[in-house]
N, C-alpha and C positions, 0 to 999 in steps of 0.2 A: 272915687275922688277922695283925696285926703283933706280933712278939714282941720283948721287950727281951733283949739279950744283952750280956755284958761284953766289953770289948776283948779279953781273953784268949780268950774263946769265939769271937769273930770270927776271930782269928788261927788258932785250931785248925781252924775250918771252912774257911778259905781254904787252909790247908795240905793239907787232905784233898780239896778241890774248888776248883781254880784259877779256876773260872768266877765266883766271888764278886766282886762289884763293891763298892767302898767309895765312897760318895757323900758328899762334904764339902759341907755347905750353909752354912758360915760366910761372913762378909763378907771381902772381899779383905784388909783390914788384919789380920784374925785369921789368915788363911792365911799372910801374910807373917811373922807372929810365930812360928807353928809349923804344920807340915804333916806329914801321914803319907804316906810314899812309896807310890806306886801308887794314890792316891786320885784320883777324878774331882771337880773343883771346879766346882760350880754354886751360886751364892748362892741362898738360899731363895726370894727373890722371883722369880728367873728359872726356877725348876724347871718351872712349868706350860708355859712357852714352849719350854723346852729338854729336856724329858723324853725326847724321841726320841733324844738322845745316849746314853741308857742302853739296854742290851739288855734288853728286856722279858722275855726267856726265861731270863735268868741271875739267880741269887740276888743280892739287893742289900741291903747294910747302909748305914744313913744315920748320919752323924756331924755333931755340932755341938760347941759348947763344953761343955755339961753334959747334953744329952739332950732338952731341951724342944723346940727348933726341929726337931731331927732326928725326933722322935716325930711331929710334925705333918706333916712331909714324907713320912715313911714311910706314914702313914695315907692321905695324898693319893695316893701311888703305888699302894698297895693298892687303893684305890677306882677308880683308873684302869686296873686290870687287871694290875698286876705281882703275880704270885702268891706269890713268896717274898721277903718284905721283913722286915728286922729293924732295930731301933733300937739303936744303941750306947749303952747306959745309962751315964750319967756323962760321955759325950763324950770329947773330947780331953783334958779335965782328968783323967778316970779313966785314960786311956791313959798320960799322963805319970806318974801316981802308981803305977799297977799294972804297967806293962810297960816303960817307958823313962824312967827318972828324969833322963836327960840333956835331955829336951825341956823347953823353957821353959814356965812356967805363967803365966797372966794372969788 
């Protein structure tokens, strides 16, 4: 099952378990506008062909702008056998509001 977690919850989980991967599924222009350090960037449309770039045995959180695209990708990964998958609810927009107000919003 895919769970929704806040950006702050993701940071807490990554601090306690460094194996957490952050998959950013936004478009290139969005990542050029704002990105989260340490994330893996694979645009949503490319995830099926490039999912092998992710470690299937590590927990994975998926991020987009507001949480919709990332939710769909997280569900796809879970169906493909990734056992610990979370969706960052609110996406990078929530990250900018709740964790780092210096990040640009769009």
